[in-house]
GUKEKE-689393 format. One line per field, with one value per residue (C-alpha): residue number from 1; residue in three letters; chain; x, z, y. Coordinates in nm, 2 decimals. Example, Ala and Ser with C-alpha at 12.3 -4.5 7.8 and 13.67 -1.06 7.14 Angstrom:
residues 2
num 1_2
residuo ALA_SER
cadena A_A
xx 1.23_1.37
zz 0.78_0.71
yy -0.45_-0.11
END
This chain:
residues 448
num 1_2_3_4_5_6_7_8_9_10_11_12_13_14_15_16_17_18_19_20_21_22_23_24_25_26_27_28_29_30_31_32_33_34_35_36_37_38_39_40_41_42_43_44_45_46_47_48_49_50_51_52_53_54_55_56_57_58_59_60_61_62_63_64_65_66_67_68_69_70_71_72_73_74_75_76_77_78_79_80_81_82_83_84_85_86_87_88_89_90_91_92_93_94_95_96_97_98_99_100_101_102_103_104_105_106_107_108_109_110_111_112_113_114_115_116_117_118_119_120_121_122_123_124_125_126_127_128_129_130_131_132_133_134_135_136_137_138_139_140_141_142_143_144_145_146_147_148_149_150_151_152_153_154_155_156_157_158_159_160_161_162_163_164_165_166_167_168_169_170_171_172_173_174_175_176_177_178_179_180_181_182_183_184_185_186_187_188_189_190_191_192_193_194_195_196_197_198_199_200_201_202_203_204_205_206_207_208_209_210_211_212_213_214_215_216_217_218_219_220_221_222_223_224_225_226_227_228_229_230_231_232_233_234_235_236_237_238_239_240_241_242_243_244_245_246_247_248_249_250_251_252_253_254_255_256_257_258_259_260_261_262_263_264_265_266_267_268_269_270_271_272_273_274_275_276_277_278_279_280_281_282_283_284_285_286_287_288_289_290_291_292_293_294_295_296_297_298_299_300_301_302_303_304_305_306_307_308_309_310_311_312_313_314_315_316_317_318_319_320_321_322_323_324_325_326_327_328_329_330_331_332_333_334_335_336_337_338_339_340_341_342_343_344_345_346_347_348_349_350_351_352_353_354_355_356_357_358_359_360_361_362_363_364_365_366_367_368_369_370_371_372_373_374_375_376_377_378_379_380_381_382_383_384_385_386_387_388_389_390_391_392_393_394_395_396_397_398_399_400_401_402_403_404_405_406_407_408_409_410_411_412_413_414_415_416_417_418_419_420_421_422_423_424_425_426_427_428_429_430_431_432_433_434_435_436_437_438_439_440_441_442_443_444_445_446_447_448
residuo UNK_UNK_UNK_UNK_UNK_UNK_UNK_UNK_UNK_UNK_UNK_UNK_UNK_UNK_UNK_UNK_UNK_UNK_UNK_UNK_UNK_UNK_UNK_UNK_UNK_UNK_UNK_UNK_UNK_UNK_UNK_UNK_UNK_UNK_UNK_UNK_UNK_UNK_UNK_UNK_UNK_UNK_UNK_UNK_UNK_UNK_UNK_UNK_UNK_UNK_UNK_UNK_UNK_UNK_UNK_UNK_UNK_UNK_UNK_UNK_UNK_UNK_UNK_UNK_UNK_UNK_UNK_UNK_UNK_UNK_UNK_UNK_UNK_UNK_UNK_UNK_UNK_UNK_UNK_UNK_UNK_UNK_UNK_UNK_UNK_UNK_UNK_UNK_UNK_UNK_UNK_UNK_UNK_UNK_UNK_UNK_UNK_UNK_UNK_UNK_UNK_UNK_UNK_UNK_UNK_UNK_UNK_UNK_UNK_UNK_UNK_UNK_UNK_UNK_UNK_UNK_UNK_UNK_UNK_UNK_UNK_UNK_UNK_UNK_UNK_UNK_UNK_UNK_UNK_UNK_UNK_UNK_UNK_UNK_UNK_UNK_UNK_UNK_UNK_UNK_UNK_UNK_UNK_UNK_UNK_UNK_UNK_UNK_UNK_UNK_UNK_UNK_UNK_UNK_UNK_UNK_UNK_UNK_UNK_UNK_UNK_UNK_UNK_UNK_UNK_UNK_UNK_UNK_UNK_UNK_UNK_UNK_UNK_UNK_UNK_UNK_UNK_UNK_UNK_UNK_UNK_UNK_UNK_UNK_UNK_UNK_UNK_UNK_UNK_UNK_UNK_UNK_UNK_UNK_UNK_UNK_UNK_UNK_UNK_UNK_UNK_UNK_UNK_UNK_UNK_UNK_UNK_UNK_UNK_UNK_UNK_UNK_UNK_UNK_UNK_UNK_UNK_UNK_UNK_UNK_UNK_UNK_UNK_UNK_UNK_UNK_UNK_UNK_UNK_UNK_UNK_UNK_UNK_UNK_UNK_UNK_UNK_UNK_UNK_UNK_UNK_UNK_UNK_UNK_UNK_UNK_UNK_UNK_UNK_UNK_UNK_UNK_UNK_UNK_UNK_UNK_UNK_UNK_UNK_UNK_UNK_UNK_UNK_UNK_UNK_UNK_UNK_UNK_UNK_UNK_UNK_UNK_UNK_UNK_UNK_UNK_UNK_UNK_UNK_UNK_UNK_UNK_UNK_UNK_UNK_UNK_UNK_UNK_UNK_UNK_UNK_UNK_UNK_UNK_UNK_UNK_UNK_UNK_UNK_UNK_UNK_UNK_UNK_UNK_UNK_UNK_UNK_UNK_UNK_UNK_UNK_UNK_UNK_UNK_UNK_UNK_UNK_UNK_UNK_UNK_UNK_UNK_UNK_UNK_UNK_UNK_UNK_UNK_UNK_UNK_UNK_UNK_UNK_UNK_UNK_UNK_UNK_UNK_UNK_UNK_UNK_UNK_UNK_UNK_UNK_UNK_UNK_UNK_UNK_UNK_UNK_UNK_UNK_UNK_UNK_UNK_UNK_UNK_UNK_UNK_UNK_UNK_UNK_UNK_UNK_UNK_UNK_UNK_UNK_UNK_UNK_UNK_UNK_UNK_UNK_UNK_UNK_UNK_UNK_UNK_UNK_UNK_UNK_UNK_UNK_UNK_UNK_UNK_UNK_UNK_UNK_UNK_UNK_UNK_UNK_UNK_UNK_UNK_UNK_UNK_UNK_UNK_UNK_UNK_UNK_UNK_UNK_UNK_UNK_UNK_UNK_UNK_UNK_UNK_UNK_UNK_UNK_UNK_UNK_UNK_UNK_UNK_UNK_UNK_UNK_UNK_UNK_UNK_UNK_UNK_UNK_UNK_UNK_UNK_UNK_UNK_UNK_UNK_UNK_UNK_UNK_UNK_UNK_UNK_UNK_UNK_UNK_UNK
cadena A_A_A_A_A_A_A_A_A_A_A_A_A_A_A_A_A_A_A_A_A_A_A_A_A_A_A_A_A_A_A_A_A_A_A_A_A_A_A_A_A_A_A_A_A_A_A_A_A_A_A_A_A_A_A_A_A_A_A_A_A_A_A_A_A_A_A_A_A_A_A_A_A_A_A_A_A_A_A_A_A_A_A_A_A_A_A_A_A_A_A_A_A_A_A_A_A_A_A_A_A_A_A_A_A_A_A_A_A_A_A_A_A_A_A_A_A_A_A_A_A_A_A_A_A_A_A_A_A_A_A_A_A_A_A_A_A_A_A_A_A_A_A_A_A_A_A_A_A_A_A_A_A_A_A_A_A_A_A_A_A_A_A_A_A_A_A_A_A_A_A_A_A_A_A_A_A_A_A_A_A_A_A_A_A_A_A_A_A_A_A_A_A_A_A_A_A_A_A_A_A_A_A_A_A_A_A_A_A_A_A_A_A_A_A_A_A_A_A_A_A_A_A_A_A_A_A_A_A_A_A_A_A_A_A_A_A_A_A_A_A_A_A_A_A_A_A_A_A_A_A_A_A_A_A_A_A_A_A_A_A_A_A_A_A_A_A_A_A_A_A_A_A_A_A_A_A_A_A_A_A_A_A_A_A_A_A_A_A_A_A_A_A_A_A_A_A_A_A_A_A_A_A_A_A_A_A_A_A_A_A_A_A_A_A_A_A_A_A_A_A_A_A_A_A_A_A_A_A_A_A_A_A_A_A_A_A_A_A_A_A_A_A_A_A_A_A_A_A_A_A_A_A_A_A_A_A_A_A_A_A_A_A_A_A_A_A_A_A_A_A_A_A_A_A_A_A_A_A_A_A_A_A_A_A_A_A_A_A_A_A_A_A_A_A_A_A_A_A_A_A_A_A_A_A_A_A_A_A_A_A_A_A_A_A_A_A_A_A_A_A_A_A_A_A_A_A_A_A_A_A_A_A_A_A_A_A_A_A_A_A_A_A_A_A_A_A_A
xx 6.20_6.15_6.37_6.21_6.04_6.17_5.96_5.94_5.95_6.03_6.10_6.47_6.39_6.19_6.47_6.64_6.35_6.38_6.53_6.21_5.99_5.65_5.35_5.17_4.79_4.62_4.41_2.28_2.22_2.08_1.85_1.82_1.48_1.39_1.17_1.06_1.06_0.76_0.71_0.57_0.80_1.07_1.26_1.28_1.49_1.65_1.69_1.96_1.97_2.28_2.38_2.36_2.13_1.76_1.68_1.63_1.69_2.04_2.14_2.26_2.01_2.15_1.96_1.95_2.04_2.39_2.46_2.75_2.79_3.17_3.43_3.51_3.14_3.07_2.82_2.97_2.78_2.80_2.83_3.00_3.13_2.86_2.59_2.34_2.23_1.92_1.87_1.67_1.79_1.69_1.86_1.71_1.86_2.04_2.37_2.31_2.52_2.52_2.84_2.87_3.18_3.25_3.57_3.81_3.78_4.02_4.17_3.95_3.62_3.33_3.14_2.81_2.62_2.27_2.08_1.72_1.55_1.28_1.55_1.87_2.15_2.52_2.72_3.08_3.32_3.63_3.92_4.02_4.27_3.97_4.09_3.83_3.79_3.48_3.20_2.88_2.63_2.40_2.41_2.34_2.32_2.22_1.94_1.81_1.88_1.97_2.00_2.36_2.52_2.87_3.02_3.38_3.63_3.89_4.25_4.40_4.32_4.16_4.11_3.77_3.59_3.34_3.01_2.86_2.53_2.46_2.21_2.29_2.35_2.53_2.85_2.76_2.76_2.44_2.25_1.88_1.67_1.50_1.25_1.35_1.37_1.41_1.65_1.71_2.06_2.13_2.48_2.64_2.99_3.10_3.42_3.74_3.80_4.18_4.39_4.26_4.25_4.57_4.63_4.56_4.84_4.73_4.84_4.74_4.73_4.77_4.58_4.67_4.53_4.16_3.89_3.53_3.23_3.36_3.12_3.21_2.99_2.64_2.69_2.61_2.86_3.11_3.41_3.74_3.95_4.33_4.51_4.58_4.79_4.68_4.31_4.40_4.58_4.74_5.07_5.11_5.11_5.49_5.50_5.27_5.54_5.68_5.34_5.28_5.62_5.58_5.23_5.37_5.66_5.44_5.19_5.48_5.62_5.29_5.23_5.60_5.56_5.28_5.23_5.10_5.26_5.20_5.23_5.18_5.01_5.27_5.56_5.45_5.26_4.92_4.92_4.74_4.64_4.38_4.44_4.26_4.26_4.30_4.19_4.35_4.15_3.82_3.61_3.34_3.14_3.10_3.40_3.78_3.76_3.54_3.61_3.40_3.38_3.54_3.67_3.74_4.08_4.11_3.86_3.82_4.14_3.97_3.81_3.82_3.85_3.86_4.08_3.91_4.22_4.06_3.85_4.18_4.13_3.89_4.20_4.38_4.30_4.58_4.82_4.98_5.31_5.32_5.47_5.17_4.93_5.11_5.08_4.71_4.66_4.87_4.67_4.34_4.48_4.62_4.29_4.07_4.31_4.28_3.91_3.97_4.20_3.95_4.01_3.74_3.73_3.91_3.97_4.31_4.45_4.77_4.59_4.56_4.20_4.09_3.79_3.97_3.84_4.02_4.21_4.53_4.50_4.49_4.77_5.01_5.00_5.19_4.92_5.03_4.89_4.86_4.64_4.35_4.02_3.73_3.53_3.21_3.03_3.17_3.12_3.11_3.38_3.69_4.02_4.15_4.50_4.57_4.90_4.72_4.44_4.68_4.92_4.63_4.46_4.74_5.04_5.37_5.63_5.89_5.70_5.95_5.86_5.59_5.28_5.29_5.66_5.59_5.29_5.49_5.76_5.52_5.29_5.59_5.75_5.44_5.22_4.84_4.70_4.56_4.18_4.16_4.17_4.44_4.28_4.38_4.23_4.25_4.16_3.96_3.71_3.60_3.24_3.25_3.35_3.06_3.28_3.19_3.35_3.34_3.01_3.09_3.14_3.07_2.82_2.79_2.81_2.60_2.91_3.06
zz 1.42_1.63_1.93_2.27_2.42_2.76_3.06_3.39_3.63_3.46_3.63_3.61_3.78_4.04_4.13_4.30_4.55_4.61_4.96_5.08_5.27_5.12_5.23_5.52_5.46_5.79_5.86_6.53_6.21_6.33_6.06_6.11_6.09_5.82_5.92_5.75_5.85_5.90_5.53_5.51_5.22_5.28_4.99_5.16_5.44_5.51_5.86_5.89_6.23_6.24_6.60_6.79_7.05_7.03_7.13_6.80_6.96_7.06_6.70_6.46_6.21_5.86_5.62_5.26_5.16_5.30_5.05_4.86_4.48_4.49_4.71_4.92_5.01_5.08_5.37_5.66_5.77_6.12_6.03_6.25_6.19_6.14_6.10_5.81_5.71_5.50_5.36_5.09_4.87_4.54_4.21_4.10_3.75_3.48_3.62_3.99_4.20_4.57_4.76_5.11_5.33_5.60_5.78_5.89_5.73_5.75_5.50_5.47_5.54_5.31_5.20_5.03_4.84_4.71_4.52_4.41_4.20_3.94_3.71_3.58_3.83_3.88_4.20_4.29_4.58_4.60_4.85_5.05_4.76_4.52_4.33_4.22_4.42_4.24_4.03_3.90_3.64_3.63_3.88_3.58_3.24_3.05_3.29_3.27_3.63_3.60_3.97_4.07_4.35_4.48_4.72_4.77_5.00_5.08_5.00_5.22_5.50_5.42_5.64_5.48_5.16_4.94_4.84_4.53_4.35_4.01_3.74_3.42_3.22_3.48_3.34_2.98_2.74_2.58_2.90_2.87_3.14_3.38_3.66_4.02_4.12_4.46_4.53_4.83_4.94_5.16_5.30_5.51_5.67_5.74_5.97_5.85_5.93_5.90_5.64_5.33_5.01_4.83_4.46_4.19_3.94_3.58_3.29_2.94_2.63_2.31_2.04_1.68_1.53_1.57_1.76_1.75_1.99_2.17_2.39_2.53_2.84_2.72_2.36_2.09_2.01_1.75_1.56_1.52_1.21_1.24_1.25_0.90_0.82_0.46_0.57_0.72_0.40_0.13_0.15_0.52_0.43_0.43_0.77_0.94_1.17_1.25_1.36_1.58_1.74_1.80_1.96_2.20_2.29_2.36_2.57_2.78_2.83_2.92_3.20_3.29_3.65_3.73_3.79_3.43_3.23_2.85_2.63_2.25_2.03_1.75_1.97_2.32_2.45_2.58_2.97_3.15_3.45_3.47_3.21_3.01_2.63_2.40_2.04_1.76_1.44_1.27_1.20_1.39_1.24_1.59_1.80_1.80_2.09_2.35_2.69_2.92_3.20_3.42_3.67_3.99_4.15_3.90_4.09_3.78_3.62_3.32_3.09_2.72_2.50_2.12_1.95_1.61_1.41_1.07_1.18_1.16_0.78_0.83_0.90_0.58_0.41_0.64_0.49_0.83_0.84_0.98_1.31_1.35_1.29_1.55_1.79_1.73_1.79_2.11_2.23_2.19_2.34_2.64_2.68_2.67_2.90_3.14_3.16_3.25_3.53_3.67_3.49_3.38_3.08_3.13_2.96_2.84_2.51_2.66_2.89_2.77_2.91_2.72_2.50_2.17_1.97_1.64_1.43_1.48_1.85_1.82_1.56_1.68_2.06_2.27_2.54_2.90_3.23_3.43_3.64_3.44_3.50_3.46_3.14_3.20_3.07_3.37_3.63_3.63_3.89_4.01_3.89_3.82_3.90_3.68_3.86_4.20_4.08_3.92_4.21_4.44_4.18_4.02_4.24_4.16_3.97_4.24_4.56_4.80_4.69_4.90_4.70_4.86_4.75_4.41_4.36_4.48_4.22_3.93_3.99_4.01_3.69_3.50_3.55_3.52_3.17_3.03_3.03_2.70_2.35_2.09_1.83_1.47_1.17_0.97_1.24_1.13_1.40_1.52_1.54_1.17_1.10_1.31_1.59_1.96_2.30_2.41_2.58_2.93_3.14_3.50_3.43_3.70_3.60_3.88_4.04_4.35
yy 0.97_1.28_1.30_1.22_1.53_1.66_1.58_1.77_1.62_1.29_0.96_1.05_1.38_1.21_0.98_1.28_1.27_0.89_0.94_1.12_0.88_0.80_0.99_0.82_0.81_0.88_0.77_0.65_0.84_1.17_1.30_1.67_1.83_2.08_2.37_2.70_3.06_3.29_3.33_2.98_2.88_2.62_2.78_3.12_2.99_2.65_2.54_2.27_2.10_1.90_1.84_1.52_1.67_1.59_1.95_2.13_2.47_2.36_2.28_2.55_2.68_2.77_3.00_2.87_3.22_3.14_2.87_3.02_3.07_3.01_2.85_3.16_3.21_2.84_2.78_2.59_2.28_2.14_1.78_1.52_1.17_0.91_1.17_1.21_1.56_1.61_1.96_2.14_2.41_2.57_2.67_2.99_3.03_2.84_2.98_2.92_2.69_2.61_2.56_2.40_2.33_2.08_1.98_1.87_1.53_1.24_1.00_0.69_0.87_0.79_1.10_1.02_1.29_1.21_1.48_1.47_1.73_1.78_1.93_1.77_1.86_1.79_1.74_1.76_1.71_1.93_1.94_2.25_2.32_2.35_2.05_1.80_1.48_1.34_1.46_1.31_1.41_1.11_0.82_0.59_0.76_0.45_0.36_0.72_0.78_1.15_1.25_1.27_1.06_1.05_0.80_0.91_0.74_1.00_0.93_1.20_1.44_1.78_2.08_2.08_1.97_2.15_2.00_2.17_2.14_2.29_2.27_2.08_2.39_2.61_2.75_2.69_2.98_2.86_2.80_2.86_3.03_2.79_2.84_2.81_2.45_2.28_2.00_1.77_1.69_1.39_1.39_1.11_1.08_0.73_0.73_0.57_0.21_0.15_0.31_0.49_0.28_0.24_0.29_0.02_-0.01_-0.05_-0.27_-0.15_-0.36_-0.15_-0.34_-0.25_-0.57_-0.49_-0.67_-0.79_-0.78_-0.47_-0.29_0.05_0.11_0.04_0.15_-0.10_-0.38_-0.29_-0.43_-0.24_-0.31_-0.33_0.00_0.13_0.44_0.41_0.44_0.78_0.89_0.68_0.87_0.75_0.38_0.36_0.53_0.27_0.12_0.46_0.59_0.29_0.32_0.69_0.65_0.39_0.61_0.91_0.72_0.57_0.92_1.07_0.82_0.76_0.90_0.65_0.28_0.22_-0.05_-0.07_-0.38_-0.36_-0.62_-0.60_-0.71_-0.83_-1.13_-1.03_-1.00_-1.29_-1.08_-0.80_-0.53_-0.26_-0.25_0.05_-0.04_0.16_0.16_0.23_0.53_0.72_1.00_1.16_1.08_1.06_0.81_0.66_0.50_0.28_0.53_0.79_0.54_0.72_0.62_0.33_0.11_-0.12_-0.24_-0.42_-0.17_-0.08_0.23_0.28_0.54_0.59_0.64_0.66_0.96_1.16_1.13_1.42_1.63_1.55_1.88_2.01_1.75_1.66_1.48_1.13_1.26_1.49_1.20_1.00_1.29_1.31_0.94_0.96_1.26_1.08_0.75_0.93_1.12_0.80_0.62_0.92_0.86_0.49_0.60_0.85_1.18_1.42_1.67_1.99_2.33_2.44_2.33_2.19_1.95_1.60_1.59_1.90_1.89_1.97_2.25_2.21_1.96_2.17_2.13_1.75_1.73_2.00_2.02_1.77_1.75_1.67_1.55_1.87_2.09_2.25_2.41_2.17_2.18_2.37_2.05_1.87_2.14_2.52_2.57_2.40_2.25_1.90_1.80_1.50_1.42_1.42_1.20_0.95_0.95_0.84_0.62_0.42_0.52_0.67_0.46_0.54_0.45_0.60_0.95_1.11_1.22_1.56_1.61_1.48_1.72_2.02_1.94_1.86_2.15_2.39_2.26_2.20_2.51_2.49_2.50_2.82_2.79_2.96_2.79_2.85_3.08_3.04_3.21_2.90_2.66_2.35_2.32_1.98_2.10_2.19_1.82_1.69_1.57_1.62_1.54_1.18_1.10_0.99_1.30_1.22_0.95_0.69_0.32_0.18_0.04_0.20
END
């Protein structure tokens, strides 16, 4: 069996920081009036009146032209606690984005972002470090509610946060031209009451025996057969137990820093309390895996995902060894579990949340939980820190280590993923095999 891979920082490395105290989380509507300038068009200039005074002239007026196209040029909004801001903007090309900034904000505040438009749009909330807090593509994909909505309870203080609106195709290389379209943006800040929400630890059941009547999100019911190495390739049948053992080992290593506990169906008794299930088995012509949702900050601790292990048979022209097959299964399993714990798709081949481009990437790269640029399908700008999202979502395994200290260590020892893809002349592309990224990027579930 391959030797365990080095981890940095691992739980052992983190123990050196155990003496550091844990990070302490710190902890009417005035609807501004929209006016227009002398041109007569509300799209030519946006007037945002966001003060508490009833005298409109006493409140700052902000031109829509000042809405930035990136973080450095973000438009500052004067927006106080307990206030609602209603503004109108426009997206004037397939590549246009509008960036606003507000702050300071405190841990425990609820930031609500509600976008309405005649075109399909996306919205995202970022911290002052340009790291993603939450994103949304559709408030309810399966109910065909395409306008995005975010209701984010902040886990930490920020000097300011960024609120960003983008068209559906912004940032995509194949974006088609679109006419200028208006959007309305309703923003609400609800002050913190008590401490910010704490993390929700997660128990995960690794199911290798199959299952029936499984429904992922609102997809059709399906059955998953027991895991079969022989179904991937007959030569792998004698390595079935080795593959299972290696997959479990890799998953535990990937999530070793966090409050995630794994139980396996071939050895353990099934947990009696709340737990999520990863099913290993079966074939899909479209996906390597599917998960219920992108569950921000692990709000739901009972969800499901399927890792379609028999789909890896499509890679058998490469004749992978059993250890490479185990790596591929673990990469997909860690990716789908990441969604259940609140992680989005990213760029960067080394990121476990990457949208894989080739069979070689899935088989050969020991993908990690790390910082990486967001996939353009999620959002055209910004970065996701998987360690930060998980530290706030499920918690650190060593609770006496402060989150800030942990993040400084892990970001220093595990650099951000390169946004590029690994090019190989003989790469077996997933697209050529008919496979596509799992279909749950930033889709709301209707549950806050």
